[in-house]
C-alpha positions in Angstrom: 16.8 46.7 -95.4 19.0 43.7 -96.1 21.7 45.9 -97.5 21.6 47.9 -94.3 22.2 44.8 -92.3 25.0 43.7 -94.6 26.8 47.0 -94.3 26.6 46.8 -90.5 27.6 43.1 -90.2 31.3 43.6 -89.6 30.7 46.3 -87.0 28.2 44.2 -85.1 30.4 41.2 -85.1 33.3 43.2 -83.8 31.1 44.4 -80.9 30.1 40.9 -79.9 32.6 40.1 -77.1 35.1 38.5 -79.6 37.5 37.2 -77.0 34.9 35.9 -74.5 34.8 32.1 -74.5 31.4 30.6 -75.1 30.0 29.4 -71.8 27.0 27.4 -73.2 27.8 24.1 -71.6 26.5 21.7 -74.1 26.9 23.6 -77.3 30.6 23.8 -78.1 31.7 20.1 -78.1 29.0 18.9 -80.5 28.8 21.5 -83.3 30.0 19.0 -85.9 27.9 19.0 -89.1 26.6 15.4 -88.3 25.5 16.2 -84.8 22.2 17.9 -83.9 21.7 19.2 -80.4 18.2 18.9 -79.0 16.9 21.1 -76.2 14.1 19.3 -74.4 11.5 21.8 -73.4 8.7 19.4 -72.3 9.0 20.0 -68.5 8.5 23.7 -68.9 7.1 24.8 -72.3 5.4 21.4 -72.7 3.5 21.5 -69.4 2.9 25.2 -68.8 -0.4 25.3 -70.7 -2.0 22.2 -69.0 -5.2 23.3 -67.2 -5.1 20.5 -64.5 -2.5 21.0 -61.8 0.3 18.5 -62.2 1.9 17.2 -59.0 5.5 18.3 -58.5 6.5 14.7 -58.0 5.3 13.9 -61.6 7.3 16.9 -63.0 10.4 15.7 -61.1 10.0 12.2 -62.4 9.6 13.5 -66.0 12.9 15.3 -65.7 14.6 12.2 -64.2 13.2 10.0 -67.0 14.3 12.4 -69.7 17.8 12.6 -68.2 18.2 8.9 -68.9 17.5 9.1 -72.7 20.7 10.8 -73.7 19.4 14.3 -73.8 22.1 16.9 -72.8 19.9 20.0 -72.3 16.5 20.0 -70.4 14.4 23.1 -69.7 13.1 22.1 -66.3 11.0 25.0 -65.1 10.1 28.7 -65.1 10.3 31.4 -62.4 7.3 33.3 -63.6 4.4 34.7 -61.6 2.0 31.9 -60.6 -0.8 34.4 -61.3 0.0 34.2 -65.0 1.3 30.6 -65.3 0.0 28.6 -62.4 1.5 25.3 -63.7 5.0 26.6 -63.0 4.4 27.6 -59.4 6.5 24.8 -58.0 9.6 25.3 -60.2 11.6 26.2 -57.1 10.9 22.7 -55.6 12.1 21.2 -58.9 15.3 23.2 -58.9 16.1 22.3 -55.3 15.5 18.6 -56.0 17.8 18.7 -59.1 20.5 20.4 -57.1 20.2 18.1 -54.1 19.8 14.9 -56.1 21.0 15.4 -59.7 19.1 13.0 -62.0 21.1 10.0 -63.2 22.5 10.4 -66.7 25.2 8.9 -68.9 26.6 12.4 -69.6 26.4 15.8 -68.0 23.1 17.7 -68.4 22.5 21.4 -68.5 19.2 22.4 -66.9 17.5 25.6 -68.1 15.3 27.9 -66.1 13.1 30.6 -67.7 13.0 34.1 -66.1 10.7 37.0 -67.0 12.4 39.7 -65.0 14.6 40.5 -62.0 12.0 39.3 -59.5 12.1 35.9 -61.3 15.9 36.0 -61.1 15.8 36.7 -57.3 13.4 33.8 -56.8 15.7 31.5 -58.8 18.8 32.7 -56.9 17.3 32.2 -53.5 17.2 28.5 -54.2 20.3 28.2 -56.4 22.7 30.1 -54.3 21.6 28.3 -51.1 23.0 25.1 -52.6 25.9 26.4 -54.6 27.3 28.5 -51.8 28.1 25.3 -49.9 29.0 23.2 -52.9 31.0 25.0 -55.6 30.4 23.8 -59.1 34.0 24.6 -60.0 35.6 23.0 -56.9 33.5 19.9 -56.7 36.0 17.3 -57.9 35.8 15.3 -54.7 32.0 15.1 -54.8 30.3 11.9 -55.9 27.4 13.9 -57.3 28.6 17.1 -58.9 26.0 19.9 -59.3 24.5 19.9 -62.8 25.2 22.8 -65.2 22.7 25.6 -64.9 21.5 28.0 -67.6 19.1 30.9 -67.5 16.6 31.8 -70.2 14.8 35.1 -70.9 12.1 35.9 -73.5 10.8 38.7 -75.6 8.8 38.7 -78.9 9.0 40.0 -82.4 5.7 41.9 -82.2 4.5 44.6 -79.9 1.1 43.1 -79.4 2.4 39.7 -78.3 5.0 41.3 -76.0 2.3 43.3 -74.3 0.1 40.2 -73.9 2.9 38.0 -72.7 4.9 40.4 -70.5 2.8 43.5 -70.0 5.5 45.7 -71.6 6.8 46.9 -74.9 9.7 45.2 -76.7 12.1 48.0 -75.7 10.9 47.7 -72.1 11.5 44.0 -72.2 15.1 44.5 -73.3 15.6 47.0 -70.5 14.4 44.4 -68.0 17.1 42.0 -69.3 20.1 44.3 -68.6 20.3 43.6 -64.9 19.7 39.9 -65.5 22.5 39.7 -68.0 24.8 41.6 -65.7 24.1 39.4 -62.6 24.3 36.2 -64.7 27.7 37.2 -66.0 28.9 37.9 -62.5 27.7 34.4 -61.5 29.1 32.8 -64.6 25.7 31.6 -65.7 25.0 31.3 -69.4 21.9 33.1 -70.7 19.6 31.9 -73.5 17.2 34.3 -75.1 13.9 33.4 -76.8 12.3 35.5 -79.5 8.6 34.5 -79.7 6.3 34.7 -82.7 9.1 35.1 -85.1 7.1 33.4 -88.0 3.6 34.5 -87.2 1.7 36.4 -84.4 -1.8 35.5 -83.2 -2.6 39.3 -82.9 -0.7 40.8 -85.9 -0.9 37.9 -88.4 1.5 35.6 -90.2 3.7 38.1 -91.8 6.1 39.1 -89.1 9.0 41.2 -90.4 12.2 39.0 -90.4 14.3 42.2 -90.1 12.7 42.9 -86.7 13.6 39.5 -85.6 17.2 40.1 -86.7 17.4 43.4 -84.9 16.2 41.8 -81.7 18.6 38.9 -82.1 21.5 41.3 -82.6 20.5 43.4 -79.6 20.3 40.3 -77.4 23.6 39.0 -78.5 25.3 42.3 -77.9 23.8 42.4 -74.4 25.5 39.1 -73.7 23.1 36.3 -74.6 24.9 33.1 -75.3 22.3 31.7 -77.6 19.1 32.9 -79.4 16.1 30.5 -79.7 14.0 31.8 -82.5 10.4 30.5 -81.9 7.6 29.9 -84.3 5.2 30.1 -81.3 2.0 29.9 -83.4 3.2 27.3 -85.9 2.4 29.6 -88.8 5.9 29.2 -90.3 6.3 27.7 -93.7 9.4 26.5 -95.6 9.8 29.8 -97.7 9.3 32.0 -94.6 11.8 29.9 -92.6 14.3 30.2 -95.3 13.8 34.0 -95.6 14.1 34.4 -91.9 17.4 32.5 -91.7 18.8 34.4 -94.7 17.9 37.7 -93.0 19.5 36.6 -89.7 22.7 35.6 -91.6 22.8 38.9 -93.4 22.6 40.7 -90.0 25.8 39.0 -89.0 24.3 36.4 -86.7 26.3 33.2 -86.7 24.6 29.8 -87.1 26.2 28.6 -83.9 24.4 31.4 -82.0 21.0 30.2 -83.1 18.4 27.5 -82.1 15.0 27.1 -83.7 11.8 26.4 -81.8 9.0 25.1 -83.9 5.4 24.4 -82.9 3.4 22.0 -85.1 0.0 23.7 -85.2 -0.2 23.3 -89.0 2.0 20.2 -89.3 4.9 22.1 -90.7 7.5 21.8 -87.9 9.5 19.0 -89.5 9.4 20.6 -92.9 10.8 23.8 -91.4 13.4 21.8 -89.5 14.7 20.4 -92.7 15.0 23.9 -94.2 16.9 25.0 -91.1 19.2 22.0 -91.3 20.0 22.9 -94.9 20.9 26.4 -93.7 23.3 25.0 -91.2 21.3 25.2 -88.0 22.2 22.4 -85.5 20.2 23.2 -82.4 16.5 22.7 -82.1 14.0 22.8 -79.3 11.4 20.0 -78.9 9.0 18.6 -76.3 8.5 14.9 -75.6 5.2 13.5 -76.9 4.5 16.9 -78.6 3.6 18.5 -75.3 2.9 22.2 -75.2 1.0 25.2 -76.3 1.3 28.8 -75.4 -1.1 30.4 -72.9 -0.8 33.7 -74.7 -1.1 32.3 -78.3 -4.8 31.2 -78.8 -5.0 28.1 -81.0 -1.3 27.2 -80.9 -0.8 23.5 -80.3 2.2 21.6 -79.0 5.8 21.8 -79.8 7.3 19.5 -82.4 7.6 16.1 -80.7 11.1 15.3 -79.6 10.7 11.7 -80.8 9.7 12.9 -84.3 12.7 15.3 -84.4 15.1 12.6 -83.3 13.7 10.2 -85.9 14.0 12.8 -88.6 17.6 13.7 -87.7 18.6 10.0 -87.5 16.9 9.3 -90.8 19.1 11.9 -92.4 22.3 10.2 -91.1 23.0 12.7 -88.4 23.3 12.0 -84.6 21.6 13.4 -81.5 23.0 11.1 -78.8 19.3 10.3 -77.8 17.9 6.8 -77.5 14.6 7.1 -79.3 13.2 3.9 -77.7 13.8 5.2 -74.2 12.4 8.6 -75.3 9.2 7.0 -76.7 8.6 5.3 -73.4 8.9 8.6 -71.6 6.4 10.2 -74.0 3.9 7.4 -73.5 4.3 7.6 -69.7 3.9 11.4 -69.4 0.9 11.4 -71.8 -0.9 8.9 -69.5 0.1 10.7 -66.4 -1.5 14.0 -67.5 -4.4 12.5 -69.4 -3.7 13.6 -72.9 -3.0 12.0 -76.2 0.6 11.2 -77.3 1.1 13.5 -80.3 4.4 11.9 -81.5 4.0 9.7 -84.6 7.5 8.4 -84.4 7.1 7.7 -80.7 3.9 5.7 -81.2 5.5 3.8 -84.1 8.6 3.0 -82.1 6.5 1.6 -79.2 4.4 -0.5 -81.6 7.6 -2.0 -83.1 8.9 -2.7 -79.6 5.7 -4.4 -78.6 5.6 -6.5 -81.8 9.1 -7.7 -81.1 8.2 -8.6 -77.5 10.4 -6.0 -75.9 
């Protein structure tokens, strides 16, 4: 199978819009080997599985606090059906607030919004276009508060069982749903990020997900026009050898490292180990959630995402940069954990706070 991918590599790369400039706002300037880009998914993926309804003001404040830590990309909400993910029902309110009053930050921030289908896109656009039609993002030089960069996200999965549970359709049907989203996003000059869930283990089909299937999906999504692929270990079943095998298979399929992000859950305590493996393979974009928030409503037993504080500490300990202030981030993690009544799952965050308290800060 790998030989098949190797033979097709040149053809697939040639089909990949070779002259189209990358539009992913925060990716291009910071692809140096010593810089790791972190996508903060706490406000969406981190909160979506909480059973108790979280006030929209708390969600907005979380985004605003995160914006002041040095993060450059924040996944702020999801335009999915409230029937399936009730916690995301007020994402439109969050979008409108961000557009009307962009959170204060030292550098521009890209805000991501997850969409399951065209209906989700329509709901997103009803709020987004109302603001952007009166204030152009391109011709906004005279504005004191330029509109923040916006990015759309779509999602499918590497197994049929999970796709059916998550989106009530097959993998092929999910790809077909994305075509009009991709087309309209391109017309609106909106970048699109694509998630591939359960890439290293499925709650319904087991831990041995075929990496070639993941590679085929990634190639299809990139050829459709996705700007970035986030490969997700939704269940946390991934191990160092399996992560290495997956990354080698993706490379053999002609997928460039700059097109990839990795999204690890820490169910079995392997997220940071797998991150090191990915770093050694040249990956420089990772998803994480402050305080280790998260869990997937369609993945029984899956715990939170890797904590952003732990990921930042790891990257900094290796001599690389993230642009994130871990002390400010740790304070956000402690705050949101108390707000929603759950424990802070970040070891580095708690250690950082203990050090600050000891020093009297």
